[in-house]
C-alpha positions in Angstrom: -176.5 -2.8 118.1 -175.3 -4.7 115.0 -178.3 -3.5 112.9 -177.5 0.1 113.5 -173.8 -0.3 112.9 -174.4 -1.8 109.4 -177.4 0.2 108.2 -177.7 3.9 107.9 -178.7 5.3 111.3 -182.1 6.7 110.1 -183.3 3.2 109.1 -184.5 0.9 111.9 -184.9 -2.8 111.4 -186.5 -5.0 114.0 -183.9 -7.2 115.7 -186.3 -10.1 115.6 -186.1 -10.3 111.8 -182.3 -10.5 111.8 -182.1 -13.5 114.2 -183.0 -16.4 111.9 -183.3 -17.1 108.2 -187.0 -16.9 107.2 -188.6 -18.0 104.0 -188.7 -14.5 102.7 -185.0 -13.8 103.6 -184.0 -17.0 101.8 -186.0 -16.0 98.8 -184.2 -12.6 98.8 -180.9 -14.4 99.2 -181.6 -16.7 96.2 -182.6 -13.7 94.1 -179.4 -11.9 95.1 -181.5 -8.9 96.3 -183.2 -8.5 92.9 -186.4 -6.8 94.1 -188.0 -6.9 90.7 -188.3 -10.6 91.0 -189.4 -10.7 94.6 -192.8 -11.9 95.7 -193.1 -8.9 98.0 -192.5 -6.4 95.2 -195.0 -8.3 93.0 -197.7 -7.9 95.6 -197.3 -4.1 95.3 -196.9 -3.3 99.0 -196.6 0.4 99.8 -193.4 0.1 101.9 -189.8 0.0 100.9 -188.5 -3.4 101.5 -185.5 -3.7 103.8 -184.9 -7.4 103.1 -181.7 -7.0 101.2 -180.2 -5.3 104.2 -181.6 -8.0 106.5 -180.0 -10.6 104.4 -176.6 -9.0 104.8 -177.0 -8.9 108.6 -178.2 -12.6 108.6 -175.1 -13.6 106.6 -172.8 -11.9 109.1 -174.6 -13.2 112.2 -175.7 -16.7 111.0 -173.6 -17.4 107.9 -175.1 -18.5 104.6 -178.5 -20.2 104.7 -178.9 -23.9 104.2 -180.6 -24.3 100.8 -182.7 -27.3 99.7 
């Protein structure tokens, strides 16, 4: 599976989140993976965000996102 080939084997990312560019993935892309500026980080969720890794997969699978 592409996800497991790119990401360390002990980290699992849902295949559904790597199929299409979402609003959150585009935000992460625009921020160049700068988690300090991310809306998820500012909400103080208790999980480690995997979005920068998802963005890298999306770029490989779908190419760069279309930006407004």
